[in-house]
Backbone bond lengths (Angstrom), bond angles and torsions (degrees), N, CA, C in turn:
res aa  C-N    CA-C-N  psi(-1)  N-CA   C-N-CA  omega(-1)  CA-C   N-CA-C  phi
1 M - - - 1.464 - - 1.518 109.99 -
2 Q 1.326 116.23 128.48 1.462 120.36 179.06 1.520 109.43 -82.02
3 L 1.302 116.81 142.94 1.451 121.50 176.50 1.504 109.68 -112.36
4 G 1.347 116.13 148.71 1.454 120.91 -179.71 1.510 111.55 -77.05
5 P 1.343 117.02 -179.30 1.461 121.35 -179.65 1.520 111.15 -56.73
6 R 1.322 115.84 141.36 1.458 119.86 -176.02 1.516 110.11 -110.61
7 P 1.357 118.35 117.41 1.460 121.18 177.53 1.522 110.32 -63.74
8 A 1.328 115.10 160.31 1.452 118.99 -170.45 1.513 114.28 -90.34
9 T 1.331 119.25 -26.07 1.454 119.43 -170.60 1.511 111.89 -75.90
10 L 1.337 114.83 154.86 1.451 121.39 -178.23 1.508 111.59 -58.77
11 G 1.336 117.41 -42.56 1.460 120.21 -177.48 1.506 112.25 -57.54
12 L 1.326 117.79 -46.18 1.454 120.35 -178.34 1.518 111.44 -74.19
13 L 1.311 117.92 -30.64 1.456 119.46 175.89 1.522 109.45 -61.94
14 L 1.317 116.83 -40.27 1.454 120.34 177.93 1.516 111.02 -66.27
15 L 1.336 116.64 -38.23 1.457 119.88 177.23 1.519 110.79 -62.85
16 C 1.351 116.25 -42.03 1.462 119.88 179.31 1.522 110.66 -62.94
17 A 1.330 116.20 -40.48 1.463 119.62 179.36 1.516 110.57 -64.10
18 A 1.318 116.40 -40.95 1.459 120.09 179.44 1.513 111.31 -64.54
19 A 1.331 116.09 -32.83 1.460 120.17 -177.20 1.520 112.58 -70.65
20 A 1.328 116.90 -16.77 1.464 119.79 -176.35 1.516 112.18 -60.24
21 G 1.356 117.24 -32.06 1.455 119.72 -179.50 1.507 113.21 -98.19
22 A 1.334 117.21 18.64 1.455 120.43 -173.26 1.513 112.60 -64.75
23 G 1.334 117.75 -35.54 1.451 119.75 -177.36 1.513 112.19 -62.08
24 E 1.342 115.83 -47.89 1.462 120.17 179.13 1.516 111.05 -63.93
25 A 1.350 116.77 -42.07 1.462 120.23 -179.83 1.519 111.09 -63.28
26 E 1.340 116.22 -37.23 1.459 120.35 -178.90 1.523 110.64 -62.80
27 E 1.353 116.50 -38.02 1.460 119.53 179.49 1.518 111.15 -65.22
28 L 1.340 116.61 -36.73 1.453 120.17 178.19 1.520 111.52 -72.82
29 H 1.327 115.18 -35.43 1.465 121.03 -176.75 1.524 111.26 -70.23
30 Y 1.327 116.92 -39.69 1.459 122.19 -179.68 1.520 108.93 -122.79
31 Q 1.315 116.67 96.12 1.451 120.72 -179.87 1.518 109.70 -91.56
32 Q 1.347 115.59 121.73 1.461 122.38 -177.54 1.529 111.08 53.42
33 G 1.349 114.94 37.08 1.457 120.49 176.26 1.512 114.95 81.46
34 E 1.349 116.93 -2.75 1.459 120.61 -178.40 1.522 110.63 -99.25
35 H 1.357 116.13 131.97 1.465 121.29 -179.81 1.519 110.50 -73.38
36 R 1.339 116.18 135.23 1.457 121.75 178.15 1.521 109.80 -107.72
37 A 1.344 116.82 106.32 1.466 120.37 177.97 1.523 111.01 -66.71
38 D 1.372 116.53 -30.47 1.450 118.52 179.87 1.522 111.38 -66.95
39 Y 1.367 117.12 -28.39 1.465 119.77 175.53 1.521 109.48 -65.76
40 D 1.338 117.24 -42.20 1.462 120.82 177.55 1.519 110.12 -54.62
41 R 1.331 115.78 -46.50 1.453 119.08 -175.97 1.524 111.49 -67.96
42 E 1.327 116.56 -41.92 1.460 119.44 -176.23 1.518 111.95 -75.00
43 A 1.345 116.69 -44.32 1.466 120.10 -175.06 1.506 112.82 -83.21
44 L 1.324 117.94 -28.50 1.452 120.40 -171.77 1.522 113.74 -111.07
45 L 1.328 117.30 -16.32 1.458 119.87 177.44 1.519 110.86 -71.18
46 G 1.348 116.28 -21.84 1.447 118.98 176.34 1.515 113.22 128.15
47 G 1.331 117.87 -7.11 1.453 119.81 179.65 1.510 111.28 135.60
48 Q 1.325 116.53 175.71 1.456 120.93 -175.45 1.512 112.06 -64.06
49 E 1.332 116.58 -34.83 1.472 119.43 -179.79 1.519 110.77 -61.22
50 E 1.349 116.27 -43.60 1.456 120.14 179.86 1.524 111.36 -68.15
51 V 1.347 116.23 -36.06 1.461 119.66 177.31 1.523 109.86 -62.60
52 D 1.335 116.45 -44.67 1.462 120.58 179.65 1.527 110.91 -60.48
53 E 1.340 115.98 -40.24 1.462 119.50 179.13 1.514 110.88 -65.86
54 Y 1.328 116.51 -39.64 1.464 121.47 178.46 1.530 110.32 -60.16
55 V 1.333 116.00 -45.58 1.458 120.71 -177.94 1.525 110.66 -63.65
56 K 1.330 117.50 -32.79 1.458 121.24 -177.15 1.525 113.01 -69.08
57 L 1.344 117.47 -22.83 1.455 119.57 178.51 1.521 109.69 -65.81
58 S 1.304 116.67 132.36 1.462 119.46 176.44 1.525 109.45 -69.13
59 P 1.330 118.80 154.66 1.472 120.37 176.43 1.522 112.47 -53.74
60 E 1.321 115.58 -35.84 1.465 119.57 -179.91 1.526 110.92 -65.70
61 E 1.357 116.56 -42.08 1.464 120.00 -179.46 1.530 110.83 -70.40
62 Q 1.338 117.07 -39.63 1.460 120.29 174.63 1.529 110.07 -56.80
63 H 1.327 114.91 -47.10 1.467 121.69 -178.55 1.531 110.84 -60.51
64 K 1.328 116.16 -44.55 1.468 121.74 -178.62 1.524 110.95 -63.63
65 R 1.322 117.27 -47.15 1.459 120.59 -177.65 1.531 111.18 -68.51
66 L 1.333 116.32 -38.20 1.453 119.51 178.96 1.528 110.98 -64.00
67 K 1.312 117.40 -41.75 1.468 120.71 178.52 1.525 110.76 -63.40
68 S 1.334 117.08 -35.95 1.459 120.78 177.91 1.521 110.46 -65.16
69 I 1.348 116.90 -41.41 1.465 121.17 178.24 1.517 110.54 -64.65
70 I 1.334 117.03 -43.41 1.466 121.14 179.23 1.525 110.31 -57.07
71 K 1.329 115.45 -43.09 1.468 120.14 -179.22 1.532 111.09 -62.56
72 K 1.313 117.66 -35.37 1.458 120.67 -179.01 1.530 112.11 -76.12
73 I 1.326 116.78 -32.02 1.466 119.65 176.83 1.525 110.44 -66.73
74 D 1.327 116.24 -32.98 1.468 122.71 -176.71 1.532 110.31 -76.14
75 L 1.334 116.25 82.99 1.467 121.31 -171.58 1.520 113.53 -63.17
76 D 1.330 117.79 -35.49 1.472 119.36 -179.00 1.520 113.02 -94.65
77 S 1.338 117.13 5.52 1.471 123.25 175.46 1.522 113.68 53.26
78 D 1.338 115.79 38.11 1.468 118.48 179.45 1.527 112.24 -97.06
79 G 1.335 116.52 2.99 1.453 120.04 177.40 1.515 114.57 89.60
80 F 1.340 117.12 4.77 1.462 120.93 -179.13 1.529 109.97 -134.55
81 L 1.338 115.52 149.16 1.456 120.78 175.71 1.515 108.75 -106.02
82 T 1.331 116.12 119.97 1.458 121.45 178.95 1.530 109.62 -91.19
83 E 1.320 115.80 169.92 1.462 120.21 176.83 1.518 110.47 -59.92
84 S 1.323 116.97 -40.25 1.459 121.25 -179.84 1.526 111.30 -64.24
85 E 1.332 117.48 -43.16 1.465 121.06 -179.88 1.530 110.94 -66.47
86 L 1.323 117.23 -42.14 1.462 120.32 177.61 1.524 111.03 -63.76
87 S 1.331 117.06 -43.14 1.455 121.42 179.93 1.524 110.85 -62.56
88 S 1.327 117.40 -44.66 1.472 120.97 179.40 1.521 111.22 -61.43
89 W 1.325 116.62 -41.13 1.460 121.26 -179.87 1.527 111.20 -64.73
90 I 1.332 116.44 -44.07 1.459 120.74 -178.80 1.527 110.21 -64.76
91 Q 1.343 117.30 -40.50 1.459 120.21 177.58 1.517 110.89 -63.26
92 M 1.335 116.45 -41.27 1.465 120.16 177.75 1.522 110.59 -62.66
93 S 1.338 116.39 -38.55 1.459 120.92 178.93 1.523 110.96 -64.17
94 F 1.346 116.57 -44.78 1.460 120.86 177.04 1.528 110.39 -53.86
95 K 1.334 115.41 -50.12 1.463 119.95 -175.78 1.524 111.12 -65.94
96 H 1.318 116.59 -41.15 1.466 120.35 -179.24 1.526 111.13 -58.32
97 Y 1.325 116.42 -49.02 1.461 119.08 -176.65 1.523 112.01 -72.00
98 A 1.343 117.13 -30.46 1.464 119.56 174.89 1.524 109.87 -63.97
99 M 1.327 116.61 -42.09 1.460 120.70 179.45 1.529 110.84 -68.28
100 Q 1.337 116.88 -39.62 1.459 119.99 178.66 1.523 110.95 -63.19
101 E 1.330 116.34 -40.33 1.462 120.69 178.58 1.525 110.62 -64.69
102 A 1.345 116.66 -41.48 1.461 120.15 179.42 1.531 110.72 -64.25
103 K 1.329 116.74 -38.09 1.464 120.13 178.84 1.534 111.01 -64.81
104 Q 1.334 116.29 -38.66 1.455 119.81 177.89 1.525 110.75 -68.14
105 Q 1.324 116.66 -40.32 1.460 120.34 177.14 1.516 110.89 -62.00
106 F 1.326 116.42 -38.95 1.462 120.98 -179.47 1.528 110.17 -57.10
107 I 1.317 117.01 -43.43 1.471 121.22 179.33 1.520 110.47 -63.54
108 E 1.339 116.45 -41.18 1.466 120.62 -178.55 1.527 111.63 -68.92
109 Y 1.329 117.21 -37.31 1.464 121.34 -176.58 1.521 111.98 -78.51
110 D 1.328 117.72 -28.47 1.467 122.11 -177.52 1.525 108.85 -78.01
111 K 1.327 115.90 79.72 1.457 121.87 -170.97 1.528 113.85 -61.58
112 N 1.332 116.47 -36.25 1.465 118.76 -177.86 1.522 113.12 -98.38
113 S 1.340 116.14 7.70 1.474 122.42 174.69 1.526 113.03 53.93
114 D 1.345 116.18 40.30 1.460 119.01 179.87 1.533 112.30 -98.29
115 G 1.327 117.12 8.48 1.458 120.33 177.50 1.509 114.42 86.79
116 S 1.333 118.00 9.50 1.461 121.18 176.23 1.521 109.45 -148.58
117 V 1.327 115.52 154.88 1.459 121.39 178.17 1.519 107.90 -109.05
118 S 1.327 116.57 115.20 1.457 120.96 178.60 1.522 109.74 -82.08
119 W 1.336 116.24 166.69 1.463 120.44 177.31 1.526 110.76 -62.99
120 D 1.334 117.06 -38.53 1.463 120.17 178.40 1.526 110.96 -63.92
121 E 1.334 116.93 -41.32 1.465 119.99 178.78 1.529 111.03 -63.51
122 Y 1.315 116.28 -39.05 1.462 119.74 177.45 1.531 110.23 -64.02
123 N 1.323 117.41 -43.78 1.465 122.50 176.16 1.525 111.54 -55.79
124 I 1.313 115.46 -49.19 1.465 120.73 -176.22 1.524 110.91 -64.01
125 Q 1.326 116.48 -40.41 1.458 120.06 178.53 1.529 111.35 -63.89
126 M 1.331 116.41 -39.19 1.460 121.36 -176.03 1.529 112.81 -82.54
127 Y 1.345 117.16 -38.88 1.465 120.84 -170.85 1.535 114.97 -126.82
128 D 1.313 116.19 0.06 1.470 120.72 -176.91 1.522 112.46 64.02
129 R 1.323 117.34 15.66 1.461 121.25 176.75 1.525 107.90 -163.46
130 V 1.316 115.80 166.79 1.464 120.71 177.54 1.523 108.53 -92.76
131 I 1.309 116.61 125.91 1.465 121.95 179.90 1.521 109.11 -92.76
132 D 1.301 116.83 120.34 1.461 122.07 176.20 1.529 109.02 -101.40
133 F 1.305 115.92 137.41 1.461 118.82 175.14 1.521 109.75 -147.59
134 V 1.298 114.37 150.91 1.463 121.06 178.35 1.521 108.00 -92.20
135 E 1.331 116.45 134.69 1.460 120.40 179.71 1.523 110.60 -54.73
136 N 1.338 114.82 138.42 1.471 123.05 176.64 1.527 113.35 66.57
137 T 1.342 116.64 13.98 1.456 120.29 175.29 1.521 108.43 -113.66
138 A 1.336 116.40 121.64 1.458 120.79 -176.84 1.531 110.78 -68.34
139 L 1.324 114.67 142.72 1.455 120.49 175.92 1.523 109.15 -92.55
140 D 1.338 116.43 152.17 1.457 120.78 -178.65 1.524 111.91 -67.64
141 D 1.319 116.60 -36.99 1.457 122.27 -177.65 1.525 109.48 -87.29
142 A 1.342 116.88 121.24 1.468 120.56 -177.06 1.523 111.77 -62.98
143 E 1.338 116.82 -36.85 1.456 120.51 179.36 1.516 110.66 -65.97
144 E 1.329 115.81 -40.97 1.456 119.39 177.91 1.529 110.81 -69.72
145 E 1.323 116.93 -32.49 1.463 119.92 177.28 1.526 110.47 -62.09
146 S 1.332 116.07 -37.78 1.474 119.09 178.38 1.520 110.81 -66.07
147 F 1.334 116.11 -19.17 1.460 121.28 178.99 1.527 111.09 -65.09
148 R 1.331 115.96 -22.91 1.462 120.50 178.78 1.532 110.56 -59.54
149 Q 1.357 115.54 -39.44 1.468 119.62 178.00 1.518 111.23 -66.75
150 D 1.338 115.93 -35.07 1.464 119.18 176.04 1.529 110.25 -59.30
151 K 1.337 115.54 -40.54 1.474 119.36 -179.15 1.532 110.41 -63.55
152 K 1.331 116.73 -41.28 1.465 120.16 178.61 1.524 110.57 -64.07
153 R 1.345 116.17 -42.24 1.472 119.48 179.92 1.525 110.36 -67.07
154 F 1.335 115.91 -36.75 1.471 121.42 178.02 1.526 109.81 -60.76
155 E 1.326 115.90 -47.28 1.468 120.24 -178.20 1.526 111.43 -66.29
156 K 1.335 117.81 -36.16 1.459 120.61 179.04 1.522 110.68 -68.72
157 A 1.326 117.11 -37.64 1.468 120.69 -179.57 1.525 111.61 -69.36
158 N 1.344 116.74 -25.03 1.463 122.06 -176.64 1.526 110.39 -79.15
159 Q 1.329 115.74 80.22 1.466 120.76 -173.78 1.516 113.72 -65.52
160 D 1.326 117.31 -36.22 1.469 118.84 -175.90 1.527 112.64 -91.17
161 S 1.343 116.11 5.62 1.473 121.37 178.47 1.522 112.78 55.76
162 G 1.342 116.39 29.77 1.451 120.32 177.46 1.520 110.91 -76.62
163 S 1.318 115.97 -172.69 1.460 120.57 -177.59 1.524 112.54 -77.12
164 G 1.317 116.05 -13.24 1.464 120.32 179.74 1.511 110.64 -158.64
165 L 1.338 115.63 -176.42 1.458 121.36 -179.67 1.519 110.32 -97.51
166 N 1.344 116.08 130.55 1.457 118.67 169.90 1.530 108.28 -77.61
167 L 1.323 117.87 -179.89 1.459 120.83 -173.68 1.520 112.07 -58.96
168 E 1.345 117.37 -46.48 1.465 120.71 -178.95 1.527 110.93 -62.31
169 E 1.324 116.79 -40.89 1.468 120.64 178.81 1.527 111.52 -69.43
170 F 1.336 116.26 -35.56 1.457 119.77 178.28 1.530 110.60 -65.47
171 I 1.330 116.97 -38.97 1.464 120.70 176.04 1.525 109.81 -62.39
172 A 1.339 116.70 -40.83 1.472 120.61 177.39 1.518 110.93 -63.35
173 F 1.323 117.31 -35.78 1.461 122.46 178.44 1.529 111.09 -68.42
174 E 1.331 116.43 -45.77 1.464 121.03 -177.82 1.522 112.27 -75.76
175 H 1.326 117.46 -33.15 1.468 121.91 -177.12 1.534 110.25 -131.66
176 P 1.334 116.91 67.05 1.470 119.27 -177.52 1.517 112.86 -60.53
177 E 1.344 116.76 -24.16 1.466 119.82 179.95 1.525 112.59 -68.79
178 E 1.343 117.22 -14.63 1.461 120.97 -178.17 1.522 112.79 -95.78
179 V 1.340 118.00 -3.63 1.464 121.03 -172.70 1.523 109.82 -124.91
180 D 1.326 115.57 125.74 1.467 120.69 -173.49 1.524 112.73 -58.87
181 Y 1.346 117.50 -41.10 1.470 118.17 -173.43 1.532 112.40 -72.03
182 M 1.347 117.06 -7.12 1.458 120.57 177.99 1.527 112.16 -97.03
183 T 1.333 118.08 -6.24 1.462 120.69 -174.56 1.520 112.60 -58.23
184 E 1.319 117.02 -47.60 1.456 120.65 -178.64 1.527 111.01 -62.09
185 F 1.331 116.70 -37.59 1.458 119.91 178.07 1.528 110.95 -64.38
186 V 1.335 116.66 -42.58 1.467 121.00 179.87 1.523 110.19 -59.88
187 I 1.337 116.41 -43.38 1.468 120.67 179.55 1.526 110.26 -64.76
188 Q 1.336 116.84 -46.87 1.463 120.57 -178.30 1.510 111.80 -63.66
189 E 1.323 116.58 -38.80 1.459 121.12 178.85 1.528 110.39 -61.89
190 A 1.338 115.29 -41.58 1.465 119.66 179.50 1.527 111.56 -67.62
191 L 1.333 116.35 -38.94 1.465 119.83 178.12 1.524 110.92 -64.51
192 E 1.321 117.34 -42.40 1.463 120.61 179.67 1.527 111.25 -60.44
193 E 1.322 116.34 -34.50 1.462 119.95 -178.19 1.525 112.75 -81.11
194 H 1.340 117.18 -36.24 1.469 119.59 -169.39 1.529 115.16 -112.90
195 D 1.332 118.22 -24.46 1.470 120.48 -176.49 1.527 109.70 -84.21
196 K 1.318 116.12 82.78 1.464 121.04 -172.34 1.524 113.24 -69.76
197 D 1.355 117.74 -31.36 1.474 118.81 -178.23 1.524 112.84 -93.69
198 G 1.330 117.37 1.16 1.451 121.68 173.27 1.512 115.89 67.45
199 D 1.349 117.49 27.32 1.467 118.98 -178.92 1.525 113.08 -92.77
200 G 1.319 116.81 2.91 1.462 119.91 178.43 1.519 113.88 86.12
201 F 1.331 117.14 7.40 1.456 122.12 179.24 1.529 108.75 -134.01
202 V 1.335 115.99 165.00 1.458 121.14 174.61 1.520 108.17 -117.09
203 S 1.323 116.14 114.54 1.463 121.60 179.68 1.526 109.78 -79.28
204 L 1.323 115.95 172.74 1.459 120.06 176.89 1.515 110.62 -60.93
205 E 1.336 117.03 -41.94 1.455 120.25 179.61 1.532 111.31 -62.63
206 E 1.328 116.70 -41.51 1.464 120.66 178.49 1.530 110.04 -68.59
207 F 1.303 116.75 -36.15 1.464 122.54 177.97 1.531 110.27 -61.11
208 L 1.326 116.48 -39.56 1.462 121.22 -178.15 1.527 112.49 -79.99
209 G 1.325 117.78 -8.79 1.457 120.87 175.63 1.517 113.21 73.45
210 D 1.316 116.05 -132.66 1.467 121.06 -173.65 1.524 113.26 -87.44
211 Y 1.325 117.57 9.24 1.464 119.17 -176.38 1.535 112.09 -64.80
212 R 1.319 115.29 132.83 1.461 122.16 171.12 1.518 107.46 -134.21
213 R 1.333 116.98 131.00 1.454 119.20 -177.32 1.531 111.04 -63.88
214 D 1.324 114.67 137.94 1.464 121.37 174.28 1.526 107.92 -62.02
215 P 1.336 118.30 120.92 1.469 119.85 -177.12 1.529 113.90 -59.90
216 T 1.338 116.27 -19.53 1.465 119.06 179.01 1.523 112.57 -89.01
217 A 1.366 116.89 -7.36 1.475 120.19 -178.08 1.519 110.28 -89.23
218 S 1.323 115.85 144.19 1.462 120.90 -179.75 1.516 112.40 -83.37
219 E 1.336 116.62 -19.78 1.465 120.04 179.25 1.521 109.86 -153.31
220 D 1.335 114.89 167.44 1.463 120.37 179.58 1.525 110.42 -69.04
221 P 1.351 117.53 152.64 1.466 119.73 174.86 1.527 111.20 -66.28
222 E 1.310 115.62 164.28 1.462 121.30 -174.89 1.519 112.25 -57.98
223 W 1.349 117.87 -40.90 1.460 118.98 -175.55 1.523 111.54 -66.28
224 I 1.335 116.75 -31.24 1.463 119.81 177.02 1.532 110.33 -69.38
225 L 1.322 117.23 -40.86 1.469 120.53 177.83 1.519 110.46 -61.06
226 V 1.327 116.25 -39.70 1.468 120.64 178.38 1.518 110.35 -64.77
227 E 1.345 117.06 -45.18 1.462 120.51 -178.48 1.532 111.32 -66.05
228 K 1.323 117.34 -38.38 1.462 120.39 177.17 1.523 110.67 -63.04
229 D 1.317 116.37 -40.85 1.463 120.35 178.44 1.519 111.16 -64.01
230 R 1.330 116.88 -41.22 1.465 120.81 177.38 1.523 110.64 -61.81
231 F 1.327 115.76 -44.53 1.474 120.42 -179.54 1.526 110.57 -58.27
232 M 1.339 116.03 -49.68 1.469 120.15 -173.84 1.523 113.04 -75.53
233 N 1.326 117.55 -38.96 1.459 119.79 -171.34 1.520 114.83 -100.80
234 D 1.347 117.33 -23.57 1.464 119.17 -178.43 1.523 113.52 -102.15
235 Y 1.333 116.75 -36.27 1.462 119.32 -170.43 1.527 114.40 -108.96
236 D 1.329 117.54 -42.85 1.470 121.05 -176.16 1.526 109.69 -81.34
237 R 1.329 115.42 77.59 1.465 120.75 -171.07 1.522 113.25 -67.79
238 D 1.340 117.85 -31.47 1.465 119.63 179.96 1.529 112.13 -93.90
239 A 1.334 116.48 5.55 1.468 122.86 173.91 1.529 112.92 53.36
240 D 1.351 116.59 39.55 1.464 119.00 178.46 1.526 112.24 -100.65
241 G 1.340 116.43 7.92 1.453 120.11 175.49 1.513 115.26 82.63
242 R 1.328 117.63 9.81 1.461 121.39 178.93 1.527 108.88 -152.95
243 L 1.330 115.26 158.68 1.459 120.57 179.64 1.521 109.87 -101.64
244 D 1.343 115.60 121.00 1.458 119.33 173.67 1.529 108.13 -81.41
245 P 1.338 118.81 174.77 1.471 119.86 -175.22 1.527 114.58 -54.17
246 Q 1.335 118.32 -41.28 1.461 119.29 -179.84 1.520 111.81 -70.16
247 E 1.324 116.65 -39.32 1.463 119.90 176.35 1.522 110.40 -65.37
248 L 1.318 115.67 -37.42 1.458 121.34 178.02 1.524 110.46 -61.81
249 L 1.319 116.03 -37.41 1.463 120.82 179.90 1.526 111.04 -61.32
250 S 1.335 116.88 -37.70 1.465 120.13 179.99 1.518 111.42 -66.71
251 W 1.330 117.33 -21.07 1.460 121.17 177.03 1.522 111.65 -84.42
252 V 1.327 117.23 -49.71 1.462 119.99 -170.57 1.519 113.89 -81.94
253 V 1.327 118.31 -15.64 1.459 120.82 178.64 1.522 108.76 -96.66
254 P 1.326 118.36 131.11 1.459 120.87 179.68 1.526 111.45 -54.00
255 N 1.328 116.19 129.54 1.461 121.21 -176.83 1.527 110.32 -92.98
256 N 1.326 116.06 72.82 1.456 119.95 179.01 1.517 112.01 -62.55
257 Q 1.324 116.86 -29.59 1.459 119.96 -179.58 1.529 111.03 -60.83
258 G 1.324 116.41 -44.95 1.460 119.67 -179.96 1.516 112.15 -64.36
259 I 1.347 116.30 -41.50 1.459 120.72 178.63 1.522 110.26 -62.99
260 A 1.337 116.20 -43.25 1.466 120.93 -179.25 1.525 111.45 -64.95
261 Q 1.323 117.09 -41.83 1.461 120.41 179.38 1.520 111.21 -64.24
262 E 1.335 115.94 -40.10 1.469 119.95 179.35 1.526 110.95 -63.93
263 E 1.341 116.85 -42.84 1.455 120.49 179.11 1.522 110.94 -66.64
264 A 1.337 117.76 -39.68 1.464 121.15 178.52 1.525 110.81 -61.47
265 R 1.337 116.37 -44.04 1.470 119.88 177.90 1.522 111.42 -63.01
266 H 1.336 115.27 -40.27 1.465 119.91 179.92 1.526 110.78 -61.50
267 L 1.335 117.03 -44.61 1.455 120.46 -179.31 1.526 111.36 -62.88
268 I 1.316 116.85 -42.43 1.465 119.72 179.11 1.523 110.59 -66.39
269 D 1.318 117.14 -42.57 1.465 120.52 177.89 1.524 111.27 -57.21
270 E 1.331 116.75 -40.20 1.460 121.18 -174.50 1.520 113.55 -84.54
271 M 1.333 118.28 -28.66 1.465 120.99 -168.66 1.520 114.61 -113.33
272 D 1.311 117.31 -10.86 1.462 121.52 -176.55 1.542 109.47 -78.25
273 L 1.320 116.93 97.32 1.470 121.63 -172.92 1.525 113.42 -76.55
274 N 1.341 118.12 -27.29 1.477 120.11 -177.06 1.522 112.96 -108.77
275 S 1.341 116.35 11.31 1.474 122.23 173.52 1.525 114.37 59.29
276 D 1.337 117.39 34.47 1.471 119.68 176.79 1.522 111.76 -98.05
277 R 1.337 117.10 7.07 1.466 124.54 177.45 1.535 113.11 61.70
278 K 1.305 115.78 31.50 1.456 121.69 171.58 1.523 107.66 -153.41
279 L 1.333 115.80 161.22 1.454 120.37 -174.08 1.524 111.16 -113.64
280 S 1.323 115.45 128.99 1.461 120.49 172.85 1.522 108.88 -88.44
281 E 1.324 116.14 166.08 1.462 119.77 176.71 1.526 110.39 -59.71
282 E 1.319 116.35 -38.58 1.462 120.71 -178.98 1.529 110.70 -63.41
283 E 1.326 117.45 -42.06 1.460 120.30 179.90 1.533 111.24 -64.98
284 I 1.327 116.16 -37.66 1.464 119.55 179.74 1.522 110.73 -68.88
285 L 1.336 116.56 -44.16 1.458 119.50 -179.64 1.523 111.16 -67.57
286 E 1.322 116.69 -28.81 1.463 121.34 176.60 1.532 110.30 -66.52
287 N 1.348 116.03 -30.51 1.464 122.34 -179.65 1.527 110.29 -117.06
288 Q 1.307 116.94 42.85 1.461 122.03 -172.40 1.527 112.42 -57.25
289 D 1.333 117.22 -41.96 1.463 119.84 -178.18 1.526 111.56 -61.49
290 L 1.338 116.85 -40.68 1.455 120.04 178.78 1.520 110.68 -64.42
291 F 1.316 117.22 -43.37 1.461 121.25 -179.03 1.521 111.07 -64.31
292 L 1.331 115.98 -34.92 1.463 120.24 -177.96 1.520 113.06 -83.02
293 T 1.332 117.83 -4.56 1.470 120.84 173.17 1.521 109.40 -117.14
294 S 1.338 115.45 36.10 1.463 121.49 179.56 1.513 109.50 -127.43
295 E 1.337 115.99 170.67 1.460 120.91 178.73 1.519 112.16 -73.23
296 A 1.342 117.48 -12.86 1.470 119.94 178.68 1.518 111.22 -64.30
297 T 1.330 117.01 -29.92 1.468 121.01 176.04 1.525 111.09 -116.55
298 D 1.335 116.16 17.09 1.461 121.77 -173.81 1.517 109.48 49.56
299 Y 1.335 114.96 48.81 1.461 123.57 177.54 1.528 111.77 57.77
300 G 1.340 115.16 39.48 1.455 121.15 176.88 1.511 114.29 89.54
301 R 1.319 117.84 -9.32 1.464 121.30 -176.17 1.524 111.74 -62.27
302 Q 1.340 116.55 -31.33 1.462 119.66 -176.86 1.524 112.53 -66.19
303 L 1.344 117.32 -21.89 1.455 120.04 178.37 1.518 111.82 -68.55
304 H 1.339 116.41 -12.90 1.460 120.97 179.97 1.526 112.07 -112.49
305 D 1.309 117.23 8.96 1.463 122.24 -177.40 1.528 108.26 -121.46
306 E 1.326 116.13 109.43 1.465 120.38 -176.26 1.522 112.30 -59.83
307 Y 1.318 117.00 -21.83 1.457 119.91 178.22 1.512 110.89 -56.87
308 F 1.336 117.32 -30.82 1.457 121.47 -175.69 1.533 112.89 -97.65
309 Y 1.331 118.44 -42.35 1.458 117.98 -173.18 1.519 114.42 -97.39
310 H 1.343 117.39 -10.65 1.453 119.81 -178.57 1.520 110.33 -66.41
311 D 1.325 117.24 141.01 1.468 122.44 -174.64 1.503 113.54 -62.52
312 E 1.343 119.00 -22.06 1.456 120.89 -175.68 1.520 113.75 -88.98
313 L 1.358 117.75 1.90 1.482 119.46 179.26 1.519 110.02 -62.03
């Protein structure tokens, strides 16, 4: 099976790994063409424990917390949720949970609980041993060879040049796309991986990687057509046939904004009963199940997180 171009950042690598099981998940999600809302809750709420907690909430408490969340999404307090307000909320939710996950990882990686994660501690957490390598010497194991880039990202995130990463630096290491001082590193890392001719740009051929058309085929496979379309219409904004560093950044950094906008449009399309392209509290409560199985509430998870429903947010 051929794979499409692979972005360089950790966030997208994790997304690609998650996508590997998408076919099987899709069959469970849509059985005989019918959507299963209970699958959303079980698979996307975070696990059976979270589902059990969700079920334990009384309808009255669910209603109360949901109304509190609606009020917080409504930034201008006009009683309606616009596509822009929903998109902003979903993006904030993405970032919040990414940061929470990084904070939890920090505790797990900090083996000696000294408030920092050393390179050795990171090695042990990832591989159960410390990997030694000589600079500019290839490792036999391809997975371990990719670890070399982790070391470079680790060193770049370590702003104070201490023996390890503090929490803020660890977040920069795990989510370089969220931290300004890591932007140049993200771009350079992508260029090192994809800019084969060293001209400072990524051409369409470099974007497609090692793909070569089968000489017996009359046309490119579907995934190549999709990737070419993405290159030309999503990333190559000046239409010069190559990606400059800023255009490259739009490829290698996860585009949560686009995902959030798509989900916001979907919710309005499905829940907007009077076709005014915005949602009232009544329309949301009328379609409560749909709202609670969407990214607007992180599939209901926000009803259990005081950060979102607490009145002081």
